[in-house]
N, C-alpha and C positions, 0 to 999 in steps of 0.2 A: 249554806242557808239552814235556817232552822224554823221549823214548823210548830205552830199550836194548833193541834187536833181537836176539833170540837168534841170528839168521843174521849179525850183525855181529860177528866176533870180538874187536874193539876196543872195549870198553866204557870210557867215562871214569871214571876212579878217583873224582873229585870227584862224578860224577851217582851213581854206586854208594854212595858214602858219605853222600850226601843221602837216597837211597832208605832207607838202612839207619837213619839217625838217626830218620826219620819212622815207619818201621815199628816199631823198638824203642820209640819213645815211646807209640805207640798199642796195641802188643801187648807190654805190659812182662813177661807171663807166658812167652813165647817168643823171648827176644832172638836175633838172628841175628849170627853173627860176619862180619867182612869175607869170609873164604874162603866160608862159606855163601852170602852174597849173590852173589859172583862165580859159584858154582856154579848157583843159580838164574837168573842172567841168561843163563847158557848154555842153558837150557831153556824159559825163560818171557819173555813181553815185560813189562818194568818201565818205568813211567813215573814221572816225577817233575813235579808242579806248583808252579810258583813264583809269587810275587808280589813284583814289584819286587826280584827276584834272591834272594829268601829261598824256601827250600823250605817249602810249606806243605801238601803232601800227596804221596801215592805210590799207585800201583796196579800189581797184578801181574794178568796173563792167562796163565793155565795152559791148555796144550792138554791134550786128552783124552789118558788114559793107560790101562793095563791095569784100574785100580781104578775109574775113572770116566769113562764114555763122552763125558760132556758137557765143554764148556769150561768154565772157571772164571774169573771176574772178580771182583776185590776192590779196593775203592777206600778209601783211609784218609785222612783230612783232619785236621789238627792241631786241638785244640778251639778255639783262638782264631781260627781261619779258617772255621769250619763255618757253614753259613748263607748263604754268599756265592756259591755257584755252582761252587767249584771241584770238589767231589764229583760233582756232577752232570756237568761237562765229563770229569772223568776216567773215572765210570763210562761214559757215553755212548762215549767214544773205544775203552775196553776192550770194550763190548758189541759194537760194529761189528767189532772185530778178532776177537772170539771167535767171532761167526757165520761167520766165514771158516774156523774151525778144527774145527767140528762141527755136524753135523745132529741130534745126540742132546740139543740143548738147552743151557741155559746155568745155572751155579750160582753160589753165592757162599757165602763163609764170613765170620762175624762173631764176635768174641769176645763172650760172653754179657754181661759186664759193660759192654759198648758199647751201652748203650740208644739213643743217637742213631743209631749205626751200624745197629741193627736196625730202628729206625723208618724210616731212610732205604730199606732194602732192601724192607721189607714196603710202603712207599708206592709202590714201584716195580713191585709185582706178584709178588715174591719170596714163597714159602710154605715154612716150617720143614720138613724132612725128618728131620734127625738132630741129636742133640747128642752130643758126645764130648769126653772129657778126656785130654789128653796125659799120658804118664806122670810122675809127679811133680807135677802141676799139681792146682789144686784149680777153676779157673775153666774151665767148658765152652766149646768152640767150638760155633757153630750153623751147620750146614749148612742153605742154602735154596736152591730151585729156582725159577727163572723159571716162574710159573704158565701164561703162554701156552704154554710149551713142553710143560707137563704136561698142558694142556687138549688139545694137538694130538695127543699122543700120540708126540711127538719123543722 
């Protein structure tokens, strides 16, 4: 896996292009431009998972902000590569980083039509807290919170 660290101002254009390609394939309802990805790389940690040089997944770790005191971890794996451990590796790497950013818990966001992604999150102890639809979209996003963080009062 290769990370784009927001504290490193020179992100590889090829890495950002790979991250964007995976994101836009998995989230077709909210595709991002190259400029939007560069902007996100300036504030979030972006990772790309590769298998034999081919991008197979990506992740985002968002630090807390004024709207969400929890850190957010999102892992995405292309359908043909699911069930091989890439999602788990991205998730665990992202979760470890997220825990350094916030004591207020960890959240994730999954496109509601991604049933495999929802099952993945639920199997790791996340519970649904909200559904929302972006302007102009019809498929909701599902926000989930890591249950251990909810139970501990964090």
